[in-house]
C-alpha positions as CSV (number, residue, x, y, z in Angstrom):
1,M,74.8,127.5,106.3
2,I,75.4,130.9,104.9
3,K,76.4,133.9,106.7
4,I,74.9,137.2,105.8
5,L,75.5,140.6,106.9
6,H,73.0,143.5,107.0
7,T,73.6,147.0,107.7
8,A,71.4,150.0,107.0
9,D,71.7,154.1,107.8
10,V,75.6,154.2,108.3
11,H,75.2,158.2,106.8
12,L,79.0,158.2,105.8
13,D,80.0,161.7,106.9
14,S,76.7,162.6,108.8
15,P,77.6,165.8,110.7
16,L,76.5,165.0,114.1
17,R,76.1,168.7,114.7
18,S,74.7,168.9,117.9
19,L,77.7,166.8,119.4
20,A,80.3,168.4,117.7
21,L,78.8,171.9,119.1
22,R,78.9,171.2,122.1
23,D,82.6,170.4,122.5
24,A,85.4,171.2,119.8
25,A,87.6,168.5,121.4
26,L,84.9,165.9,119.9
27,R,85.1,167.2,116.7
28,A,87.6,165.2,114.7
29,E,86.4,162.1,116.5
30,V,82.6,162.8,115.8
31,E,83.9,163.5,112.2
32,A,85.4,160.3,111.8
33,A,82.7,158.5,113.7
34,T,80.9,157.2,110.6
35,R,83.6,156.1,109.0
36,S,84.9,154.2,111.7
37,A,81.9,152.3,112.3
38,F,81.6,151.3,108.4
39,G,85.3,150.0,108.7
40,R,84.2,148.1,111.7
41,I,81.4,146.3,109.9
42,I,84.0,145.5,107.0
43,D,86.1,143.7,109.8
44,V,83.0,141.8,111.2
45,A,82.5,140.6,107.4
46,L,85.9,139.7,106.9
47,S,86.1,137.5,110.6
48,E,83.2,136.4,109.9
49,G,83.9,134.8,106.8
50,V,80.2,136.5,105.5
51,A,78.8,135.3,102.1
52,A,77.5,139.4,101.6
53,L,77.1,142.3,102.9
54,L,73.2,143.9,102.6
55,I,73.3,147.7,102.9
56,A,69.6,148.8,103.0
57,G,69.9,152.3,102.3
58,D,71.2,155.8,103.7
59,L,74.9,154.5,103.4
60,F,75.5,158.4,102.5
61,D,74.0,161.4,104.2
62,G,72.9,163.6,101.4
63,K,74.0,166.2,99.3
64,A,77.3,166.8,100.9
65,R,80.3,165.8,98.4
66,S,83.6,164.4,98.9
67,A,86.3,162.6,97.2
68,R,87.8,161.4,100.6
69,T,84.7,159.9,101.0
70,A,84.4,157.9,97.8
71,A,87.9,156.8,98.1
72,F,87.4,155.4,101.5
73,L,84.2,153.8,100.5
74,T,85.8,152.2,97.4
75,A,88.9,151.0,99.5
76,Q,86.5,149.5,102.2
77,L,84.3,147.7,99.3
78,D,87.8,146.4,97.8
79,R,88.6,144.4,101.4
80,L,85.4,142.7,100.6
81,R,86.3,142.0,96.8
82,T,89.7,140.6,97.9
83,A,87.7,138.1,100.1
84,H,85.1,137.1,97.7
85,I,82.4,138.7,99.7
86,R,79.6,140.0,97.5
87,V,77.8,143.3,98.6
88,F,74.3,144.0,97.7
89,Y,73.3,147.7,97.9
90,I,69.6,149.8,97.8
91,K,69.8,153.5,97.8
92,G,67.7,155.0,100.7
93,N,66.3,159.0,100.4
94,H,69.7,160.2,101.5
95,D,71.4,158.3,99.1
96,A,69.4,159.5,96.0
97,E,70.0,163.0,96.6
98,N,74.1,162.5,96.9
99,P,76.0,163.2,93.7
100,I,78.7,160.6,94.7
101,T,76.3,157.8,94.3
102,G,75.6,158.5,90.7
103,G,79.3,158.5,89.4
104,L,81.3,156.2,91.8
105,E,82.5,153.2,90.5
106,L,82.5,150.8,92.9
107,P,84.0,147.3,93.1
108,D,82.9,144.4,90.6
109,N,81.3,142.7,94.1
110,V,79.0,145.5,94.5
111,H,75.6,144.9,93.3
112,V,73.6,148.1,93.1
113,F,69.9,147.9,92.8
114,D,68.1,150.5,91.0
115,A,64.9,152.0,91.5
116,R,62.8,149.2,89.0
117,G,64.0,146.8,91.5
118,G,65.4,143.6,90.7
119,K,66.9,140.3,92.2
120,V,70.2,138.9,92.0
121,Q,71.1,134.8,93.1
122,L,73.5,134.7,96.2
123,A,73.7,131.1,96.2
124,E,72.0,128.0,94.9
125,D,68.9,128.7,96.6
126,V,69.3,132.3,98.0
127,W,68.1,135.6,96.3
128,V,68.3,138.9,97.3
129,H,65.8,141.4,96.2
130,G,66.0,145.2,96.0
131,V,64.8,148.5,95.0
132,S,66.4,151.8,95.1
133,F,65.1,155.0,95.5
134,A,65.1,157.3,92.3
135,D,65.2,160.5,94.4
136,R,64.7,161.8,97.8
137,H,60.8,161.8,98.0
138,A,59.1,158.4,97.7
139,P,55.5,159.1,98.4
140,E,54.3,156.1,96.9
141,S,55.2,152.2,98.6
142,L,57.8,150.6,96.7
143,L,56.5,147.1,97.5
144,P,54.8,146.9,94.2
145,R,58.5,147.4,92.4
146,F,60.0,143.8,93.7
147,P,60.0,140.6,91.8
148,A,57.8,137.7,92.9
149,P,60.1,135.5,95.5
150,V,61.5,132.8,93.4
151,P,59.6,129.2,94.5
152,G,61.7,126.6,96.4
153,A,64.4,129.5,97.3
154,V,65.5,131.8,100.1
155,N,64.0,135.0,99.5
156,I,65.3,138.3,101.2
157,A,64.3,141.6,100.1
158,M,65.6,145.1,101.0
159,L,63.6,147.7,101.5
160,H,64.1,151.4,103.1
161,T,60.9,152.6,104.6
162,S,59.6,154.9,107.4
163,L,56.8,152.0,107.3
164,A,53.9,154.1,108.6
165,G,55.9,157.0,109.4
166,A,57.0,158.8,112.7
167,S,56.2,161.9,114.2
168,G,58.4,165.0,112.9
169,H,59.8,162.8,110.1
170,D,59.1,162.9,106.5
171,T,56.9,159.6,105.5
172,Y,58.7,157.6,102.6
173,A,58.1,154.6,100.7
174,P,55.2,154.0,103.1
175,C,53.7,150.6,103.6
176,N,52.7,148.8,107.1
177,V,53.6,145.4,108.4
178,S,50.8,143.6,107.0
179,D,51.8,145.1,103.2
180,L,55.4,143.3,104.1
181,E,53.5,140.1,104.8
182,R,51.9,139.8,101.9
183,V,54.7,139.8,99.7
184,R,55.7,136.6,101.1
185,F,59.4,137.1,101.4
186,D,61.4,135.0,103.8
187,Q,63.3,137.6,105.2
188,I,62.6,141.7,104.9
189,Q,65.6,143.5,105.8
190,D,64.6,147.1,106.0
191,S,65.8,150.6,107.5
192,L,62.9,152.2,109.6
193,T,64.8,155.3,110.4
194,S,66.0,158.7,109.0
């Protein structure tokens, strides 16, 4: 048995403006909330002894730059490296516009999929496939960029999409459930929200 932990839409350092504006006393706690949540995800990965952590987009929250965030993230991922836990990461629409994601040197246990798509072997019969956003806007489906599933293996695909869209939200990397079924992966790990 192989254990895999999946997350998406962490939005590190998201300002959560509406909460912070309502109560100044909550400001520090709110500002630290996404880091706390990500730290707990790392804690679970370590305590459960997972083989891999899959991050399916929007690890960051847009254009905001922060060396403190880069140092935090690197330290958290290094905790996984020390425990021999691999990380697979696709950039979502918010990551693609973040300047940190381009220049950040991540530990060697982290594989970041690019916008061309690719696959990486996790275990003897387990492959992880992923496609990152090249920039914030992805008006076309990213499904054609996925390599074909490996025959006879478990194939996990990571996709960041708004699926068919949501009212009041931009549509990105659009597809629908039948499109996902046609690609014939064993599991599609996706992020269907902001």
